[in-house]
Structures are given as C-alpha cells and as structure tokens.
C-alpha positions as CSV (number, residue, x, y, z in Angstrom):
1,M,-1.9,-7.1,7.6
2,V,-4.3,-4.4,6.5
3,N,-8.0,-4.1,7.5
4,L,-9.1,-3.4,4.0
5,K,-12.7,-3.4,4.8
6,R,-12.4,-0.8,7.7
7,A,-10.2,1.3,5.2
8,N,-12.7,0.9,2.4
9,D,-15.6,2.0,4.8
10,E,-13.8,5.0,5.9
11,C,-13.1,6.0,2.3
12,E,-16.5,5.6,1.3
13,R,-17.6,7.7,4.5
14,V,-15.9,10.9,3.0
15,P,-18.3,13.4,2.5
16,P,-19.2,14.4,-1.2
17,D,-18.1,18.0,-2.0
18,D,-16.4,19.6,-4.6
19,T,-13.6,17.1,-4.5
20,E,-13.1,13.6,-6.0
21,Q,-13.9,10.6,-3.9
22,P,-11.1,8.5,-2.7
23,L,-9.9,5.6,-4.9
24,M,-9.7,2.1,-3.1
25,V,-7.2,-0.4,-4.8
26,P,-6.1,-3.2,-2.7
27,A,-2.9,-4.2,-3.8
28,K,0.1,-5.9,-2.0
29,L,2.8,-3.5,-2.6
30,T,5.6,-6.0,-2.7
31,S,3.8,-7.3,-5.9
32,E,4.9,-5.6,-9.1
33,A,1.5,-6.6,-10.9
34,D,-0.5,-5.2,-8.1
35,V,1.8,-2.0,-8.0
36,S,1.1,-1.6,-11.7
37,N,-2.5,-2.1,-11.4
38,L,-2.6,0.4,-8.6
39,V,-0.9,2.9,-10.7
40,D,-3.1,2.4,-13.8
41,A,-6.2,2.5,-11.6
42,T,-5.1,5.7,-10.2
43,I,-4.3,7.4,-13.5
44,K,-7.6,6.1,-15.1
45,K,-9.5,7.9,-12.2
46,F,-7.5,11.0,-11.8
47,G,-5.7,11.6,-15.1
48,Q,-2.2,11.6,-13.7
49,L,-0.3,10.6,-10.7
50,N,1.4,13.4,-8.8
51,I,2.5,12.0,-5.4
52,L,3.5,8.4,-4.3
53,A,4.3,7.9,-0.6
54,N,4.9,4.6,0.8
55,N,3.9,4.1,4.4
56,A,3.8,0.2,4.4
57,G,6.4,-1.6,6.5
58,I,7.1,-4.4,9.0
59,Y,8.1,-4.0,12.3
60,E,9.3,-7.0,14.4
61,R,11.4,-6.7,17.4
62,D,14.1,-8.9,17.0
63,T,17.8,-9.5,16.8
64,I,19.7,-10.1,13.5
65,D,20.8,-13.3,15.2
66,S,17.1,-14.5,15.7
67,T,16.1,-13.4,12.4
68,S,15.7,-16.1,9.8
69,P,16.5,-15.5,6.1
70,R,13.0,-15.6,5.3
71,Q,12.1,-13.2,7.9
72,Y,14.9,-10.6,6.9
73,D,13.6,-11.1,3.1
74,R,9.9,-10.1,4.2
75,K,11.0,-7.3,5.7
76,I,13.2,-6.0,3.1
77,N,10.6,-6.5,0.5
78,A,8.1,-4.6,2.7
79,N,10.1,-1.6,4.1
80,V,12.7,-1.1,1.2
81,K,11.5,-2.3,-2.1
82,A,7.8,-2.0,-1.8
83,V,6.4,0.9,-3.7
C-alpha cells in the first residue's frame, strides 16, 4: 500500500524554481482506467510523456506451494502487468 498523503506532501515540498512542480496523480497501476488517466494528466500538464518507469511491486516471502492462485494473480498483475 502506498502512503499517498506522504508522497503528496513530499511533492509539494519541492522548492519552486525554473522547473515545473511535480504532478501527483493517485493511480492503481493494475487498473487500465487509472493508467490512462495518469498518462492523460501527464500529457495535459507537461505536453508529452518521455519516460515511463514502473517501480511498483509486491514481495511476499512464500513458496509456490503456499501461494494461492489469488495471491499469484495479484503478484503477476502488480509485478509484471502493471504499467
């Protein structure tokens, strides 16, 4: 779970200078609608999208024998399929 309040506060603390202020768009990266909204908001603010880096991920220490199909799908959706 992401602490969006803390992330938003950190973005707002970036001192103003000659660069753009950070863009804060809460999104669930396994949701196509959220990702589409994120891309649209980025292009609206900055005019283009140059780089997209996925640093979302789920790590749970377990074995294949103890992982349920639901847990497996959740990990694959976040670690592989998320944008």
